[in-house]
N, C-alpha and C positions, 0 to 999 in steps of 0.2 A: 215480650221481652227478656230477653236477659237479666237475671237476677241482678242487682247493683250490689258490687265490691265493698265491705268494709276495708277500712285502709289497715295495713299490716304495722304490730304494735313498732316496725321501725318507721312508720311513716308511707308506708310504699304501697299504692293500690292494688301492686299482682305480685304474690309470693312464689318464690322459685318453687317448680315442685318438688317431692321428696321423693325418691325413689327407692323399692327392696334395700339394697344396699346403702343407703343412704345419701344423700346431697353430696354434689362435690366439695360442697363450699361449708360443709358440717353435718361430715360423715358420722352415719350411725357403724360401720364395723369398726374394730380395734386401730387394725391395720392400716387402713387409712384418716384415720383420727390422728394417727401417731404421722405419719407422712406431713399433712398439714397443720399441724397444729399451732404451729408458731407462725405459720405466714403468713401474713395478711394477704387478702387478694383485693386487689385494686388493679384498673387498669388505665392501661399509663396514657390513653388518648383523651382522657377526661382528666386528668391531673388539674390541679391548680397552678394557674403560672403565676408567676410574681412580677405585678404590676412597675413596681417601684424600683427594684433590680432588674435589669432587662438582657443584663453581662453578665449569671456570678459565673461563666466560666473566664472573663475576661478574653474573650477574642480577642476585641477590639481596641485595646488596650492603646495599644501604639501605634491604630492606623488613623482611627477617627477621630481622636482629640485633640482637634484643631480650635484653636481661639482665635478671637482679630489678634492678637498678640504674636500668635505662630506663623501670622501671613503680613500683616504689615506693621512695621515696626520706624519710628524717625528718628534717627541719631540724634545726639547732642548736638544743638547747635541748627537744626533744622527741624523746626516745630510750625505745623500750621495752626491757624485758628486753632482756641482752646473748643469754641463752637462747632468747626467745623472736623473736630477729632471725635467730639463726640456726637455727631451725627454720623460722621462714617460708621466707628461703633457700632452705633445703637443698629443704622443701615442694615450691616455687614452682619450681626447676630443673628436680626427679624428675619432677614433675607433669608439664613440658611436654614434656622427653624421654621420659618413655614416650607420653603422652598424646598424642604427636607419632607417634609410632611403630608405635602402635595404628591412627590415622586412617589414617596411608601402608599397613598392613598389609591394612585391610580396604576402602581408596576407592584405593590407588595403582595397582592392574594395570587397575583401570575404568576412571578416569582418564585413565591414557595410553592406554588402548582409544579412549576418544573424545575425545583432543588427539589420536592417530594418524589417526583419521578425520575430524576437524573439518581436520589439516593435508594428508593427502590429497584432501579434496574442496578447499581451498584452492586446491593445488600444480593441481588437476587443472584447474580454471577457470581456472586461470591461463596456463596452457598450453594448453590449448583452446579458451579463447574469450574473456579477454582479451586478450592481445596479438597474436592474430589478428587479432582488430575494430581495434584500435589501429591495428595497420600498415595493412587495408586501410583503415579511414578516413584515415592520411596519403596511401596511394599518393593515393584519389580526391579528396581537398583538394587534394594538388599541380596536378593537372590542373585546378581549378579557380581557384586558386590565379594558376594562369597567364595566365588568359583573365581574371580580376579585374585581376591585373597588366600585360595589353594595353590594356583599355579604360580605366585611368585612367592612362597615359601618352598613348593617343589623345585623350582628352577631357579630361580635366586639366590636363596639362603646358602644351599652349597657352594656355590662360585664365590660370596661374598664372604664365605668363613672360611677358602681358600684362598681366596687373596688375602684375606687378615691375617692367617697361620705365614704366609709368604714375606708379608712384611712386617711380621711383629721380629724376628730378627734381626731386624736391621735397628743397627745403634747408630744415634748419631752426636757427635759433638762437637760444640762450638766455644772456639778458644779465642782470646784477646788479645791482641799482640800488640803491646805498645812501642 
């Protein structure tokens, strides 16, 4: 049987192999060390999520913050029994809370999968198709714009200079007669 590994100083059972030129996380050579010296290596897929503030970028502040008072309101002079009003409030609030939880339990993971696939495809197309096409277009249009600029300066500039010289000798005066 293979020998049991002792935990590393960090508490992990597996330690990354050290290569001759250095571990990619702790390089031995000076140039790699300077490049990675202050950059913390962390995996964005395993970062901790905040279970308290689940909308840190405030994406849904205006959309889904709906309370009982935003949906049901009784104007002055038209009030139901206090017990009915309290029971309606409780029913609305609890139903909204638990039904959202039920829907997110049933559809949350499949929707996350669908949105993950969608944004992966969107990122892929943007990185591998859209940006290269735009860059290619800009490179090609730069050549065309130089030829266009030469044509404009060759043919149009003398014409417009001649027209400008013709009209530069015209003087107009405006008189106001009362």
